[in-house]
Structure formats: structure tokens, C-alpha cells
N, C-alpha and C positions, 0 to 999 in steps of 0.2 A: 107891684107892678105885675101885671099878669097879661098871656099871652094864650092862645089857643093852639092847636094843634087838628086838622083833621088830615088823616092819613090816606093818601086817595088808594093805595094800594092794597090796603086792608078794611077803610070805610071807618076803622076805630079811630075816637075822637078823644082828646085829653087836655085838659086846662092846667099851666102849668102859671102858679102862682111863688115868684119873688120876694117873701117878707123876711126883713130882719136877718139877712145873710143864710136864710134857708129855703131851700124850695120844695115848693108841696105839688103833689102832682096827683090829679083827680081824673078818674077816667067819667067818660060819658059828656053828652052834648056841651057843646060851646053857649056860653050864655050871648043870646044876640048885643050886648054894648063889649063887649070884651074883644079885644082886634085878636086876626086871628092869621094860621097860614093854612096853606093846602098842599102838602109835599108827599111823594111817597118816600118809604123809609131811606131808599138807596139816594134820593134827592136831598133828605135831611142830612147822611151822613156825606153827601157831598159837601155842603153847606159847610157842617163842621171840619172838614179838612181845607174851609178856605176856597172854595168855589162858591162864582156869585149863585143866589138861587134867579129860580127859572124865571120867566117871563109872565105872570098869570097868579105867582107863589100868593099875593093876598099881601100882609101888613110887612113886610119885609124889614120897614126900619124897626116896627117893635120887636121882629126877631134880632137884628143885630143887634137894638141894648141888652136885649137879655143876655144875648151870647157875648155881651163886652164885660158883662159880670160875672161869669163862670172862668174858674182857672181852666187854663188850656193845655199848660204845659204837662207832661207825664214825670214827675217827679217820685221819688222814692217816699214808701212810707214804710216809717220804722216806730212799734211800740214794746215799750219795758214791760217785759210780764213780772211781774212779783210771783 
């Protein structure tokens, strides 16, 4: 699954690819055939907090699918060091 992000507040663009449970994030222009959303960083934070994406944000269904694959709960991280 691939999704492009165009950030309206900074002008930055990224392509996020989810493959085999690994997210690969590549900066740069989003390919024309890749689904894309256009949001500010603040709008993305709001969506991650559970608010709906604003009208005209692009392929919101693809964004919802991607977010559905991500762990959203804050769990403790424990590491055993030898």
C-alpha cells in the first residue's frame, strides 16, 4: 500500500509505503499514480487524534486504510539488555 502526503503548511511531500509490516517513508514528489492527501501538519495531528479529515483533503479512504494498519495505542516498550 502506498500513500502520498503533501503538507500544505511546509510544501514538503512524502510517499509512505507499507510493505510486509514495515513503513518506508521517502521524501520528494509523489508519483502521479499514487493516492495522495493534502494536509497541514496540524490537520494530520488532528486526524491521528481521531478527528475527521477536512473536506478536500484528497484520498481520505486510503489514509483511513493506512491508519487502520498502524498500532495507535501507547504501550510500554521494554527491552532486556544483557
